[in-house]
N, C-alpha and C positions, 0 to 999 in steps of 0.2 A: 380261618387265617389265624395262624398261631405263631407267635414268635418265640425263637429259641435264644437262650442267654449265650452269649459269646465270652471269650476268655477276657476281655476287657471289662465286661460287666461284674465278673467276680472279683477282679482287682479293686474296682471301686467300692464294691460292697465290703470287702476286706478292709480297706483303708478307713472307711466311715465306721466300721465296727472297732477297729483298733482306736480310733481317734475319740470314740465315745468311751472305751475303756480307760483312756488315759486321762481324760476329762473327769471321770468320776472317781478315780484313784487320787488325783489332786483335791478334788473337793473333800474327799473322805478325810485325808491326812491332814487338810488345812485346818478342819474344824476340830480335830482331836486335840490339838496342841493348845488352844486358846484357854485363857483362865476363865473359869466360872465363880461367881459368887452369889451366896444366897443373902438376901436382905429380908429382914423382919422388920415391919412397920407396925406400930399401934399408935392410935390417935394421931397419924400425920407425924409422928417422931420415929426417926430410925433407932431401933432397939438394938441391933446387931447387925453386922456384915462379917460373914465368914466366907473365906476362899475355900471352894470345893475341890479337894484333892482326892486321889484314890485311897488316902489313909484318913480322911475326915469320918469321924464318928462322934457326934454330939446330939444332945437332946436339949431344947429351949422350952421351958414351961413359962408360960405369961400368965402368972397368978393364978393357975389352975382353971383359967378359961380355955387356953388353947395349949397344945403340946405339938412342938415342931422337931421333927427328927431329920437330921442331916447324916448321911450315910454314903460314903464314897463320894461320887459326883452327882448325887441326886438328893432331892430335899422333899419331904412330905408333911402335910398338916395331919398329923396322926390322930388327933382327937380334939374335940371341941364341945363346950357345953351349951352351944346354941341349938335352936329347935331343928332348923332345916338341914344341917350337915353338909351343905354344898361344898365347903371347903375341903371337908375330909374327902368327898366323893370326887374331888378333882383328880386326886390320884397323886402319882409320882412326878415331880417336875425334873426334867433332864437337861433342857436346853434353854439358852439364853432368850429372854422374852416370855417365858412361861410364868403364870401368876396363879396363886390361890389365895381366895379373897373370903374373909368371915366379916360379913357386913354387920350382924348384931354386935359382934365385939371390937368392930373396926380395927382388924388386923389383916395385914397384907403380907404375904410370903412371895418374893419375887426373886428369879434367877436373872443375873445381870452379867455383862461381860461377855467373852466369846463372840459368835456371831448370831444374830438374831435373824429369824425368818419374818419378822415383822417390818413392813415397809414403812409405815408411818402411824405415829399415834396423834389423834387430834383432841386437843382439849378446849 
């Protein structure tokens, strides 16, 4: 026994697909307009807070221990003199809530502002 799709089924499928496309477009456009900031912390002290725009082009050198590159709406821990290099391998940060941490040098690179995908932070 095989059921056949009727005309009304196609209407419902079309409406659901159209609604999904509208929701995806609203979410995509809403996130792109938010302001993003790169915060550089060292020893629990805010060293710099820079707004990330399309024209941002900045390099922050922390006494030769860590080099942070801000380019456009992205931030990267380019180099570090620590042994494990976890902060460098974190890669490019592009969204609010992303963090690169260099524990040996006590340096934190954090993206703030905009919309975060993190639900909660427990401390």
